[in-house]
C-alpha angles and dihedrals in degrees: 000000000000126000110277126213126211128178133194130182128195134178114221119192097222141088118278090240091059092046092048092049090054099044096041091063110081091202087074091064089087091063090052098048125083116248091236089070091066085219114190124176109215097184116084100248100153110139091352121131113214122256135186110282094025111147118206122193122204143173113220135178107198093172130029110279094006113112121184140179116230131187123188131182126211098228105172135022134177104180113244093004113061150330134195130214122194130189115247096176129006149076100322130079085215134007124175116164123184121195114196127187122193126180110233134168107300098003146334133318108217117198125188119196116188126187115185142159129200116219128233102064116239092003089053090051090055092045090049092051094045103036119358102052093047090047092051090051090049091052094049093044089053090048091050091055093044092051092046092050095044097049099037091051095039094240097126114114 
């Protein structure tokens, strides 16, 4: 299987500083992840702003009865503009996720660019088509709604 690319864009009616403050705190990942992922951050990230080289450990359960360890590293940051997380250990053969923030009239355009690859060759291609790609869409659709609700109602930290 080749590396796949997915992109999502979202307009958020807030200042880039507010958006950056929310997204640069890994503790807020819980609010952006569907409950059916059984997402649990194992690293103590309370009140910690991310930094290059930061490793974050998680337990996830992307499918009922399947529990996995996942470790990501924050590899690049330009404050207020973008950050990148990359998988260091986990379910993917490759995971590279860019988060971009651009000030636009009336708010911020947030763009996510995800490159990923599922392991196991042709079997992985089938699993991606049947399970992984739809799950990734589910996660980012949930995230879209969570961000919209938090920032349009002023509930974001």
